[in-house]
C-alpha positions in Angstrom: 19.9 10.9 1.7 18.7 12.0 5.1 20.2 9.9 7.9 17.2 8.2 9.4 19.0 5.7 11.6 15.8 3.6 12.3 14.6 3.7 8.7 13.3 0.5 7.4 15.0 0.2 4.0 13.8 -3.2 2.7 11.3 -5.9 3.5 13.7 -8.1 5.5 14.1 -5.1 7.9 10.4 -4.7 8.0 9.9 -8.3 9.2 12.7 -7.8 11.7 11.1 -4.6 13.0 7.7 -6.4 13.5 9.5 -9.1 15.5 11.5 -6.7 17.6 8.5 -4.6 18.5 6.1 -7.5 19.0 3.7 -6.0 16.5 1.1 -8.6 15.8 -2.3 -8.2 14.2 -5.4 -10.3 13.5 -5.7 -10.8 9.7 -8.9 -12.1 8.2 -8.2 -14.1 5.1 -11.2 -13.9 2.7 -12.0 -17.3 1.1 -8.7 -18.9 2.0 -8.9 -21.6 -0.6 -5.7 -21.3 -2.8 -2.3 -22.7 -2.0 -0.4 -19.4 -2.6 -2.5 -17.5 -0.1 -2.3 -20.2 2.5 1.5 -20.5 2.0 1.9 -16.7 2.6 -0.4 -17.0 5.6 1.8 -19.8 7.0 4.9 -17.7 6.5 3.4 -14.7 8.3 2.2 -16.9 11.1 5.6 -18.4 11.5 7.3 -15.0 11.3 5.2 -14.0 14.3 3.4 -10.9 13.1 0.0 -12.3 12.1 -2.8 -14.1 13.8 -4.7 -15.5 10.8 -8.5 -15.9 10.8 -9.4 -18.1 7.9 -12.8 -17.4 6.4 -13.1 -20.6 4.4 -14.9 -23.7 3.3 -15.5 -26.8 5.4 -12.8 -28.6 3.4 -10.1 -26.1 4.2 -11.3 -25.8 7.8 -10.7 -29.5 8.4 -7.0 -29.0 7.3 -6.3 -26.1 9.6 -8.7 -26.6 12.5 -6.8 -26.1 15.8 -4.0 -24.2 14.1 -5.8 -21.0 13.1 -9.1 -19.4 14.1 -11.7 -20.5 11.6 -14.9 -19.0 10.3 -16.9 -21.1 7.9 -18.3 -19.6 4.7 -20.4 -21.1 1.9 -19.0 -19.1 -1.0 -16.6 -16.2 -1.9 -19.4 -13.7 -1.5 -20.4 -15.1 1.9 -16.7 -15.1 2.9 -16.3 -11.5 1.9 -19.3 -10.4 3.9 -18.3 -12.4 7.0 -14.7 -11.1 6.8 -15.9 -7.5 6.5 -18.2 -8.1 9.5 -15.2 -9.3 11.5 -13.6 -5.8 10.9 -16.8 -4.0 11.9 -16.9 -6.1 15.1 -13.3 -5.1 15.9 -12.0 -8.7 15.6 -9.8 -8.2 12.6 -7.1 -5.5 12.1 -6.6 -6.2 8.4 -8.1 -8.1 5.5 -6.4 -10.3 3.0 -7.9 -11.3 -0.4 -7.8 -15.0 -1.0 -9.4 -17.0 -3.9 -12.1 -14.4 -4.5 -12.7 -12.1 -7.4 -11.8 -8.5 -6.6 -15.2 -7.2 -7.5 -16.9 -9.5 -5.1 -14.7 -8.5 -2.2 -14.9 -4.8 -3.1 -18.7 -5.0 -3.1 -18.7 -6.2 0.5 -16.1 -3.6 1.5 -18.0 -0.7 -0.2 -21.5 -1.7 1.0 -23.0 1.6 2.3 -24.6 -0.1 5.3 -22.3 -3.0 6.1 -19.0 -2.0 4.5 -15.8 -0.7 5.9 -15.1 2.5 3.9 -16.0 5.4 6.2 -18.0 8.2 4.6 -15.8 10.7 2.9 -12.7 8.5 2.8 -10.8 8.0 -0.4 -10.1 4.5 -1.5 -6.7 4.1 -3.1 -3.9 1.6 -3.6 -0.4 2.0 -2.3 2.6 -0.1 -3.2 6.0 -0.4 -1.6 8.8 -1.6 -3.9 12.4 -2.6 -3.4 14.3 -2.3 -6.6 17.8 -3.8 -6.8 19.3 -0.5 -8.1 17.6 1.8 -5.6 19.0 2.1 -2.0 15.7 2.1 -0.2 12.0 1.3 -0.5 10.0 3.3 -3.0 6.3 3.9 -2.2 3.9 4.8 -5.0 0.3 5.3 -5.8 -2.1 4.4 -7.5 -1.7 1.5 -10.0 -5.0 -0.2 -9.3 -8.0 1.8 -8.1 -8.4 5.5 -9.1 -8.4 6.1 -12.9 -7.8 9.8 -12.8 -7.4 11.3 -9.3 -9.1 14.5 -8.5 -7.3 17.1 -6.5 -9.1 15.8 -3.4 -8.1 12.3 -4.1 -4.5 13.2 -4.7 -4.5 15.1 -1.5 -5.6 11.9 0.3 -3.0 9.9 -1.5 -0.2 12.2 -0.3 -1.5 12.0 3.3 -1.7 8.2 3.2 1.7 7.8 1.7 3.3 10.2 4.1 1.8 8.2 7.0 3.3 5.0 5.3 6.7 6.6 5.3 6.5 7.7 8.9 5.5 4.1 9.9 8.8 3.0 8.2 10.7 5.5 10.4 11.4 7.9 7.6 11.5 11.1 9.6 11.0 13.6 6.7 9.9 11.6 3.6 10.5 13.2 0.1 7.3 12.8 -2.0 7.5 13.6 -5.7 4.5 14.6 -7.9 5.1 12.8 -11.2 4.7 14.3 -14.7 6.5 13.8 -18.0 8.4 17.1 -17.5 9.3 19.5 -14.7 7.0 22.4 -15.7 3.3 22.8 -15.0 1.2 22.7 -18.2 -2.3 23.7 -17.4 -3.4 23.6 -21.0 -2.6 20.0 -21.7 -2.2 18.6 -18.2 -4.5 20.6 -15.9 -3.6 18.4 -12.8 -0.1 19.8 -12.9 -1.4 23.2 -11.7 -2.9 21.4 -8.7 0.6 20.2 -7.9 1.4 23.8 -6.9 -1.4 23.9 -4.3 -0.3 20.5 -3.0 3.3 21.8 -2.5 2.0 24.8 -0.6 -0.2 22.6 1.6 2.8 20.4 2.4 4.9 23.5 3.2 2.2 24.6 5.6 2.3 21.2 7.4 -0.9 19.6 6.0 0.8 16.2 5.7 3.0 16.3 8.7 6.8 16.3 8.5 7.5 15.7 4.8 8.7 17.4 1.6 6.5 17.5 -1.4 7.7 18.8 -4.8 6.8 18.6 -8.4 6.1 18.3 -11.2 9.2 16.1 -11.7 9.7 13.2 -14.0 10.5 9.8 -12.5 14.2 10.0 -13.4 14.8 13.4 -11.8 12.8 12.2 -8.8 15.0 9.2 -8.2 18.4 10.2 -9.6 20.5 13.0 -8.2 22.7 12.7 -11.3 19.7 13.3 -13.6 18.6 16.2 -11.5 22.0 17.8 -11.7 22.2 17.2 -15.5 19.0 19.1 -16.0 20.1 21.8 -13.6 16.9 21.5 -11.6 16.8 22.7 -8.0 14.5 20.5 -6.1 14.3 19.6 -2.3 13.7 16.0 -3.5 17.3 15.9 -4.5 16.9 12.8 -6.7 16.2 10.8 -3.5 12.4 10.3 -3.6 10.9 8.1 -0.9 7.6 8.1 -2.6 6.1 9.1 -6.0 2.5 10.1 -6.8 1.6 9.1 -10.3 -0.9 11.3 -12.3 -3.2 8.4 -13.2 -3.8 4.7 -13.0 -2.2 4.0 -16.4 1.2 5.5 -15.4 1.1 3.8 -12.0 0.1 0.4 -13.5 2.7 0.5 -16.2 5.4 1.4 -13.7 4.3 -1.5 -11.4 4.3 -4.0 -14.2 7.6 -2.8 -15.6 9.6 -2.9 -12.4 8.3 -6.4 -11.5 8.9 -7.8 -15.0 12.1 -6.1 -16.0 13.8 -5.1 -12.8 13.0 -8.0 -10.5 11.5 -5.7 -7.9 10.0 -7.0 -4.7 6.6 -5.5 -3.9 4.0 -5.2 -1.2 0.7 -3.4 -1.5 -2.5 -2.6 0.3 -5.7 -0.6 -0.1 -6.0 2.5 2.0 -9.0 4.6 3.1 -10.8 1.5 4.5 -11.3 1.0 8.2 -8.4 -1.4 8.2 -5.7 -2.1 5.5 -6.8 -4.5 2.8 -4.2 -6.8 1.1 -5.7 -7.0 -2.4 -3.2 -9.5 -3.9 -3.6 -10.4 -7.6 -3.3 -13.9 -9.1 0.0 -12.8 -10.6 1.6 -11.9 -7.2 4.1 -14.2 -5.8 3.8 -15.9 -2.4 6.7 -13.7 -1.2 4.8 -10.5 -2.4 1.7 -11.6 -0.5 3.8 -12.3 2.6 5.4 -8.9 2.5 2.0 -7.3 1.9 0.8 -8.9 5.1 3.8 -7.4 6.9 3.0 -4.0 5.3 -0.6 -4.2 6.5 0.6 -5.1 10.0 3.0 -2.1 10.4 0.5 0.5 9.2 -2.6 -0.9 10.9 -3.8 0.3 14.3 -5.6 -1.9 16.7 -9.2 -2.2 15.5 -11.2 -1.5 18.6 
């Protein structure tokens, strides 16, 4: 594994880095009405990396008035629209989903006139995972948004994920393009031929300082021993920092499997939007939501 001395290898180090650098961002919490979200917000506020803006009901506002900035809303839809407006006004550096249905929030985010998805941007979902048996964070996309990425969308996914890795002080991230085997198969899996173009783009510097290789299966991407057993020569070296899944089914199954069977810690955000969006699901733990806020903080830029 490349010796990146400042590499952030787990979520505890991420929080430590945010404290050391004084990285603190304004996070608008959309319809902050459930206890798990509010607990994660409290943790992020205490950790010192988030200035929460609660877009919430009058009842919740009465509990937190004087502690956080408050913006009253009448409903989840109203909260979504007002939170998105905060981003457009430059008052919020990130959004966090509270007790609101995903489709309601996405409708406000994707609104062509008042939304926060710039024209031409690709909306995708990126997860960072810490598995007990892997020595570093593993980034992957996309388990939640794009059903079958086009070549253009996959290009954007690689660009986003390379930027993620650089934000975590990984000097030259190794990004693996996932398939069920190590050979392109244009007849049955046309996207694997696109992998060849993506590798060339990476070699030409299209994604900054990184290594992109594939197709590789997940095991040869993340196990030097498996790579050696198959006698495959790959610059990934069985030490992938990030993996790009071929479709939402593969990404979603991987996400559910590592959290259910491998006790993985995860954090995730939407990318492509004007600011990062923490799109936590009802099944996510408080800790996962807290880490997702930290993830959004380190990758976001001041929204001016």
